[in-house]
PAZA-166228 format. One record per residue: residue in three letters; z negated, y negated, x of N, C-alpha, C in turn. Coordinates in steps of 0.05 Angstrom, whole numbers, plus 32768, in hexadecimal, padded with zeros to 4 digits. Atoms other than C-alpha are relative to their C-alpha. Layout:
BEGIN
ALAZYXZYXZYX...
//
This chain:
BEGIN
MET7FE77FF17FFF7E75822B7FF280127FF97FE9ARG7FED800780157EB382197FCC800780197FF0PRO7FFA7FE980107EC682467F91801A800D8006ILE7FE67FF27FFD7EFC827B7F9380147FF47FEDARG7FEC800F800F7F3C825C7F7B801580137FF5ARG7FE87FF3800B7F7882727F527FFC801E7FFBTHR80017FE480097F6F82B17F2A801780067FEDLEU7FEA7FFC80137F9982B37EEB80197FF28009PRO7FE7800E7FF77FC9827D7F06800E80108016ALA7FF47FF17FEA7FD482A77F44800F80197FF6LEU7FF37FE9800C7FE382E57F1A80197FF87FF2ALA7FE8800A800F801382BC7EEF80167FFA8014ALA7FEB80077FEC803782A37F2D800C801A800BALA7FF57FE77FF6803D82EB7F468013800C7FEDALA7FEE7FF68014805B82FF7F04801A7FF28000VAL7FE8800F7FFF808D82C87F08801280098018LEU7FF17FF67FE980A182DF7F4E800C801B7FFBTHR7FF57FE6800680A983267F3580187FFF7FEFLEU7FEA8003801280D683117EFD80187FF4800EALA7FEA800C7FF180FF82E67F2C800D80148011ALA7FF57FEC7FEE810883207F5B801180147FF1CYS7FF07FEE8010812583487F21801B7FF57FF8GLY7FE5800A80048160831A7F1D80027FE87FEFASP7FFF8018800F814E82DD7EF580047FE88012ASP7FFA80157FED817082A57F1B80027FE57FF3GLU7FFD8019800E816D826E7EE77FF17FEA800DGLY801080157FF3813782497F0D80048000801EGLY7FFB7FFD7FE3815682577F5180017FE5800ESER800080197FF0815582247F89801C7FF78005SER7FE6800C7FFA818D81F67F9E80098008801CGLY7FF87FF77FE5818E82167FE37FE9800F800DGLY80167FF27FF18167823F80167FFB801C7FF6GLY80047FE48009816F82827FF17FF180027FE6ASP800D7FFB8019814F82A27FB57FE37FF68001ALA801B800B8001810F827F7F9F7FEB80168002ALA80137FEA800080ED82C37F977FF98008801DASP80057FF87FE480F382CE7FE27FF67FE98011TYR800880187FF280DB82887FF57FE680058010PRO7FEB800E7FF180D58274802C800F80128013THR7FF07FF07FEE810D82918055800B7FEF8017ASP7FF680137FEC8119825480827FEA7FEC8007ASP801380157FF880F6821A80A47FFB7FEC7FE9ILE80088014801480D181E880787FFB7FE6800ETHR8006801B7FF580CF819D80867FEB7FF37FEFLEU8015800E800E808F817980737FFE7FE4800BTYR8000801C7FF88094812E80757FE47FF47FFCVAL80198010800180588101808380097FE37FFCPRO7FF6801B8005806580BC80647FEF7FEA800DTYR801180137FF18033809B809480028006801DALA7FFF7FFE7FE3802B809180DE7FF18018800BPRO800F7FE97FF4801480C9810D7FE27FF88005GLY801C80057FF87FC980D081197FED7FFA7FE9GLY8011800680167FAF80BE80D47FF880187FF0PRO80097FEA80107F8F80E9809E8017800F7FF2THR7FE97FF2800C7FD280F8807C800D80128014ASP7FF47FF17FEA7FEE810F80BE7FF080198007LEU80117FE97FFA7FB2813B80CD800180157FEAALA7FFE7FED80167FB4815A8087801A800F8001ALA7FE67FF380007FFE8168808D800280148017ARG7FFD7FEE7FE97FFB818780D27FED80187FFETHR80137FE980047FBE81B280C0800B80137FECILE7FF67FEE80157FDC81CD8080801A800D8009ALA7FE77FF57FF6802081D680A27FFB80188013SER80067FEA7FEE8001820180D87FF880197FF1CYS80087FE980107FE0822E80A48017800B7FF1MET7FE97FF6800F80208232807B801280108012GLU7FF07FF17FED8045824980B97FF5801C8003ASP800D7FE67FFD8013828180C1800480117FE7GLU7FFE7FF28019801782948078801D80097FFAPHE7FE47FFB80078063829080718010800E8016GLY7FF07FF67FEA807A82A580B680197FF08004GLN7FE980127FFC80A9826A80B57FF57FE6800CTHR800880197FF380A8822980DD7FFE7FEA7FEBVAL800380188010808E81EB80B980017FE88012VAL7FFC80177FEE80A881AD80DB7FF47FE77FF3VAL800D8019800A807C816F80D1800E7FE8800CGLU7FF180177FF780A2812E80D57FF47FE67FF4ASN800A8019800A808480E880CF80167FED7FF9ARG7FED8015800980AC80B580A77FF07FEA7FF3GLU80118015800B807D807B809F800F7FE77FF8GLY7FF480198008808C8039807E7FFF7FFC7FE2ALA7FFF8008801D808C8014803A7FEA800F7FF0SER80177FF4800E8047803080278005801D7FF8GLY7FFB7FE48006806080778029801B80067FF3SER7FE77FFC800F80A2806C80048016800C8010ILE7FEB7FF67FEF80CF807C803F7FFE801E8003GLY80047FE47FFF80B080C080478007800F7FE7MET7FFA7FF4801A80B680CF7FFD801E80017FFCGLN7FE380008002810080BC7FFF800C80168011ALA7FF67FEB7FEE810B80EB803A7FFC801B7FF3MET80057FE6800D80EB81248014801480057FE9LEU7FEE7FFD8017811481187FD5801D80058008ALA7FE57FFD7FF6815481147FFE8005801D800AGLY7FFD7FE67FF48146815A8019800780167FECGLY7FF97FEC80148153817E7FD77FE8800E7FF4ASP80167FF48010812A81A57FA57FFE801E8003ASP80017FE47FFC812B81EA7FC47FE68009800CGLY801A7FFA7FF480E481E77FE07FFF8000801ETYR800080017FE380F981DE80287FFC7FE4800BTHR8006801B7FF980EB819380287FE87FF77FF0LEU80188007800E80A4817E80177FF57FE6800CSER800D80187FF68077814180217FE280027FFCLEU801D80048004802D8133802B7FFD7FE57FF3ILE8002801A800E801F80FD7FF77FE37FF78000ALA801B800D80017FE480CD7FF47FFD7FF37FE5VAL8005800B801A7FCA80BF7FAF7FE67FEF8001PRO7FED800B80137FC4808A7F9380197FF3800BALA7FE980107FF67FF780697FC2801A800A7FF6SER7FE77FF58008802F80997FB380067FFC7FE3ALA7FFC8003801D802480937F6880047FE37FF8THR7FFE801C8009801D80477F6680187FF2800CASN7FE9800D7FF4805880367F9380167FFA7FEBPRO7FEB80068013808B803D7F5A7FF87FEC7FEALEU800A80118016805F80117F2D7FFE7FE38009GLN8004801B7FF580627FD37F5A80167FED7FF9GLY7FEB8012800880A17FB67F3C80177FFF8013GLU7FEB7FFF7FED80CC7FC57F78800C801C8001ASP7FF37FE67FFE80FF7FFD7F827FF8800D801AVAL800A7FF27FE980DD802E7FB18010801A8005GLY7FEE7FE97FFC811380637FAA7FF7801A7FF2TYR80097FE8800F80EC80937F7D7FEE7FF77FE9THR80138004801580C380987F3E7FEC80178000ASN80147FEB8001808780C37F2D800B80197FF2GLU7FF47FE8800C80B680F27F088011800F8015ASP7FEE7FF57FEC80DC81017F487FF480148013TYR800D7FED7FEE80A8812C7F6A7FEC80117FF0VAL80137FEE800C807A81667F597FE780028012PRO80187FFC7FF0803181657F727FFA801D8001ILE80057FE47FFD802081A97F8E7FE380078002ALA801D7FFB7FFC7FD881A87FA67FF57FEB8012ALA800E80127FEE7FA5817A7FC57FF6800F8019VAL80097FF57FE77F928186800D7FE57FF48008THR801A800D7FF97F5B8153801A7FFB7FE87FEDGLU80098019800E7F34811C7FF67FEE7FF18014ILE800E800F7FEC7F1C80E480237FF77FE57FF5PRO800A801B80097EF080A8800E80077FEB8015SER7FFB80167FEE7EF98064802D7FE67FF4800BVAL8017800E7FF47EC9803E805B80097FE48008LEU7FFD801B7FF77EC57FF380667FF27FFE801BALA800C80017FE57EBA7FEA80B180087FE7800FVAL7FFA80177FEE7EB67FB280E47FFE800B801DGLY80027FF87FE47EBB7FB481307FE47FFD800AALA801B80007FF57E7F7FBD815D7FF67FE48006ASP8009801B7FF97E7E7F73817080027FED7FE8SER7FFE801080177E837F5A81287FE67FF07FFBGLU8018801080077E547F2381117FF3800A7FE7TYR800B7FF680197E497F4980D07FF2801A8004ALA80107FE87FFA7E117F7B80D77FFE80137FE9ASP80017FEE80177E137F96809180127FF57FEAALA7FEE800780167E397F93804F7FF87FE67FF3GLU80098019800D7E0E7F5C803280097FE78010ALA7FF780167FF07E1E7F2D806C801F7FFC7FFEPHE7FE3800180027E687F3E806880097FF47FE6PHE7FF7800A801A7E6F7F32801E7FF67FE47FFAGLN800A801B80037E447EF4802080147FEC800DALA7FEC80107FF27E767ED7805280197FFE7FF0ALA7FE8800180117EAF7EEA80247FFD7FEF7FE8GLU8006801180177E8E7EC77FE97FFF7FE38008ASP8003801C7FF77E7F7E898012801B7FF48006ASP7FE6800A7FF87EC77E83802A801580137FF8PRO7FED7FED800B7EF77EA97FFD801A80028010GLY7FE77FFC7FF27F327EC880217FFE7FFD801FSER800280067FE37F177EB880677FFF80198011LEU80037FE77FF17F0A7F00807A801980127FFCASN7FE97FEF80017F457F2D808B7FF8801D8002VAL80087FE480017F3F7F768079801A80128001GLY7FE97FEE7FFE7F717FAB808F7FFE80177FECVAL7FFF7FEA80137F877FDE805B801980108006PRO7FE97FEF7FF97FB88019806180167FFE7FECGLY7FEA800480127FEF7FFB80377FF87FF17FE7THR8006801280177FF57FCD7FFB7FFB800E7FE6THR80037FF2801A7FF580037FC57FEA80168002THR80157FEC7FFC7FBA802C7FE07FE87FFA7FEFSER80198004800F7F7880367FBD7FEF7FEB800DGLN801080157FF27F58800A7FF280097FE47FF8ALA7FF5801A80077F867FD07FE37FF97FF97FE3MET80068004801C7F7C7FD97F987FE37FF97FFBGLU801C800680057F317FDB7F9C7FF87FE5800ALEU8007801B7FF67F2C7F9C7FC7800D7FEA7FEFTHR7FF5801380137F5B7F7A7F967FEE7FFE7FE7ARG8013800080167F2C7F8E7F5E7FE77FF18007MET8018800E7FF77EF37F727F8880037FE27FFBALA7FFA801C80047F147F2E7F8580017FF97FE2GLU7FFB8006801D7F277F327F3B7FE780037FEFGLU80177FFA80117EE67F4F7F207FE67FF6800ATYR801980087FF57EB27F377F5080027FE58010ASP7FFB801A7FF27ED07EF67F6C7FF98001801ETHR80047FFD7FE37ECA7F107FB3801C8006800CGLU7FE47FFE7FF77F0D7F027FD380028005801ELEU7FFA7FFA7FE57F247F228013801E7FFF8004THR7FE380007FFA7F687F1A80358008801C800ALEU7FF97FE57FF97F897F5E8038801880008013VAL7FEB7FFE7FEC7FB37F718074800A801D8000PRO7FF77FE480027FDE7FB08068800A800A801BPHE7FF67FF27FE97FEB7FE280A0800C801A7FF8THR7FF27FE780068011802380A57FEE80198002GLY80117FE97FFD7FD6805080B47FE77FFA8010ASN801A80037FF37F92805B80D480037FF7801DALA7FFE80077FE37FAB8056811C80067FE28003GLU7FFA801D7FFE7FC9801181117FE87FEF7FF8MET8017800E80097F8C7FFA80EB7FEA80008015THR80147FFE7FEB7F5E8012812380067FED8017THR7FF880127FEB7F857FED81577FFB7FE37FF9ALA8004801C80097F827FAD812D7FE27FF98000LEU801C800680017F377FB281237FF47FFE801CLEU800B80017FE57F267FC2816B800B7FE98010GLY7FF480177FF27F557F8A81827FF77FE67FF4GLY800A8018800C7F327F58815580157FF17FEFASN7FEB800D80107F717F4B812B7FF97FFF7FE2VAL800B8002801B7F4B7F5880EA7FE280008002ASP801D800180017F037F4D80D67FF4801B7FF9ALA800A7FE680097EFC7F9280B7801880117FF7VAL7FEC7FEE800C7F227FCE809E7FF3800F7FE9PHE80087FEF80167F1C7FF3805C801280188003ILE7FF07FEB7FF47F34803680767FF7801B7FF7ASN80087FE480067F36808080657FED800A8016SER80157FF87FED7EF8809D80858005801C800BSER7FF87FE77FF57F1D80D580A77FF28004801BGLN800F7FF87FE87F0680F880E780047FEC8016ASP7FFC80147FEB7F2580C481157FEE7FE87FFCVAL8011801680067EFE808E80F27FE380078004LEU801C7FF77FFA7EBD80B680F47FFB8001801ESER800480007FE37EC880BF813E7FFB7FE4800BASN8004801B7FF77ECE807481477FE47FF57FF7ILE801B800880097E8E806A811E7FEB800D8013GLU80137FF27FEF7E69809E814880007FF3801CALA7FFE800D7FE57E82807B81887FF57FE48000GLY800A801B80017E688039816F80157FEA7FFFGLU7FEA801380007EAC8018816D80057FF47FE4PHE7FFF8009801B7EAC801381217FE37FFF7FF5VAL801A8002800D7E6F7FFC80FA800580017FE2PRO7FFB7FFE801C7E70801580B27FEE7FED7FF0LEU8010801280117E5A7FE3807D7FFC800C7FE4ALA80027FF5801B7E688008803C801480167FFDVAL7FED7FEA80067E898046802080087FFD7FE2SER7FF48003801B7EB4804D7FE17FF580147FECTHR80097FEC80127E9080887FC37FEA7FF67FEDPRO8015800980127E6280817F867FE48003800BGLU801A7FFC7FF37E28809C7FAF80048002801FSER7FFF7FFF7FE37E18809D7FF9800B801C8009VAL7FF77FE77FF47E3880D280257FF08005801AASP80127FFA7FEA7E1180F6805C800D7FFC801BTYR7FF380027FE67E4580EB809280087FE38008ILE7FFC801D7FFA7E49809E808F7FE77FF17FF9ASP8019800E80057E0B8073809680077FE47FF6ALA7FFA801A800D7E1F803C80657FFD80047FE2PRO80037FFD801D7E11802E801C801A7FFF7FF1PRO7FE8800380117E4480357FE480057FE37FF8LEU7FFA801B800B7E677FF67FCD7FF27FFB7FE6ALA800D800380197E4880047F8A7FE37FF78003GLU801C80087FFC7E037FF77FA97FFD7FE5800DVAL8001801A7FF37E157FB57FCA800D7FEB7FEFGLY7FF6801580127E2C7F8F7F8D801B80067FF2PHE7FE67FFB800C7E6D7FB27F777FFF801C7FF2PRO80057FE6800D7E587FE97F468019800F7FF6GLU7FE87FF3800B7E9F7FF67F2C801380098016LEU7FED7FFA7FEB7EC07FFE7F707FF9801B800DTHR80067FE57FF67EBC80497F79801980118001ASN7FE77FF080037F05805D7F75801180038019SER7FEF7FFE7FE87F1D80577FBD7FFB801A800EVAL80007FE67FF47F2480A07FCC801C800A8000SER7FE47FF77FFD7F6680B87FE78002801E7FFEVAL7FFA7FE480027F8180FC7FD4801A8006800EPHE7FE87FF97FF17FB3811A80058008801C7FF8GLY7FF87FE680097FDC81537FEB801E80058004LEU7FE47FF77FFC801E81797FED80107FF97FE7ALA7FEE80058017805981657FC1801C80098007ALA7FE47FF77FFD80A1817C7FB780117FF07FEDPRO7FEE800E801380DE815D7F967FFF800D7FE4ALA7FFD7FF5801B80E381657F4A801880128000GLY7FEB7FED8001810E81A07F397FFC80188012THR80077FE97FEF80EF81CD7F6E7FF880177FEDPRO80067FE9801280EC82137F4D7FE280047FFDASP801C7FFC800680AA82227F2B7FF380168012ASP800C7FEB7FF080A082627F537FFC7FF7801DVAL8004800B7FE680A9823C7F947FE77FEE8001VAL801780118002807682087F7E7FE780117FFEGLY80177FEE8002804782417F6B7FF9800D801ATHR80057FF57FE5804F82617FAF7FF37FEC8012LEU800C80157FEF804082207FD27FE37FFA7FF7GLU801B8005800A800482137FA57FED80158009ASP80117FEA7FF87FE882587FB37FFA7FFF801ETHR800380017FE37FF3824F7FFD7FED7FEB8009VAL801480157FFA7FCE820D80007FE480097FF9SER801A7FF680087F95822D7FDA7FF580148015THR80077FEC7FEB7F948267800C7FF77FF2801ACYS8006800E7FE87F95823780467FE57FF27FFFLEU8019800F80037F5B820E802B7FE780127FFEASP80167FED7FFF7F31824D80287FFB800B801CLYS80037FF77FE57F3A825980727FED7FEE8010PRO801380107FF17F008242809E800D7FEE8015GLU7FF380107FEB7F2E822A80D5800F7FE87FF5THR7FF38017800D7F5581FE80A57FEC7FEB7FF7VAL8015801280097F1681E180877FF47FF18018GLU800B800D7FE87EFB81D380CD80137FEA800AALA7FED80147FF67F3B81B080E280027FE87FEELEU7FFF801680137F3D818580A37FE67FF07FFFGLY801A800C80047EF3817780A27FF4800A7FE6GLU800B7FF480197EC7819D80707FFA7FEB7FEBGLN8008801480147EB0815C805080187FF57FF1TYR7FE8800B800D7EF8814C803D800F80147FEEVAL7FF27FEB80107F0E818E801E7FF380017FE4PRO800C8000801B7F05818C7FD27FF080197FFAASP80117FE980077ECD81B87FB8800E80137FEEGLU7FF07FF080137EFB81D07F81801D7FFB8005PHE7FE480027FF97F4481DE7F8F800F7FEE7FEBILE7FF0801280127F7381A87F72801D80098002GLY7FE57FF580017FB381CD7F6080137FED7FF2THR7FEA8010800B7FF381B57F407FF77FF07FE7ASP8007800D80197FD781A67EFB7FEB7FEA8004ALA801580147FFB7F9881837F1380097FE98011PHE7FF580157FEF7FBE815C7F4880117FEE7FEFARG7FEF801080127FF081457F137FEE7FEE7FEEGLU8012801080117FB6812F7EE67FF47FE8800FARG800A80177FF07F9A81047F1F80157FEA8000ILE7FEB80147FFE7FDD80E17F2580047FF37FE5GLU7FFC800C801B7FE580D87EDA7FE97FED7FF8GLU8016801380057FA080B77ED780067FE5800DILE7FFA80197FF27FBB80837F0880177FF17FF3VAL7FE8800D800B7FFF80767EE97FFE7FFD7FE2
//
């Protein structure tokens, strides 16, 4: 059972709301009414990736719970492209009153501005609110692959560097970074093929357009593994997980490659009032304590300990 979350922080947030209700408008929102009464209107939650993937599932699950908690509509809108940057830009364009949010994927969202290209935002332009799910990666091949296990796959990669094509969910994702490290630190070179999300990667693997995928092991992927359409070769976690029958990369020759875990969480534009951020943080915490939310997200993906604003920010700062 996961521990009870937010005690003193929740009381502090309530105190802030009380003070705001007494007439302190210095931290007021740029629109949508008094921040102390938030929310009083519909909220738009952008998903910076294609429908059907783990970010989309996390967004729609948490949006449904937020609707119940707030009594306001939460509109989920997919704006995929540019490794998540288009969705981030849409969120930032919506203003800092708390009525435009985004589901971000870390590390991709944090590393996009570090790639040397103008992606339309920096890591100072948004506020991390709370994590919703943590999902490790799995290296998988199709059912008709000639590679029966990780050893055979990586031996082929060593014998003919760059000959194996591996789908990844974007160029700045943890999956892409870990496989780049595999080439740099272990001389095992794979050719990375970026896609916009799990659905596109699944189509590519089942169609034989890539040799493998290094993909978030979300429920859609687990379903494909259970159906025998995906064959898992290795997982990104430091130790084995009980829901995927495959060894960790660390046990098949890559002891340092344990960082490909995606954290999906809620974010708002910088400048969003602190009491609005606190309200959203508390609401995510409440939602993650609901059995129906945990069931929809997958119990194995919900963090054992709540990752609120400060802890989520620390995760991002570790990356950047």
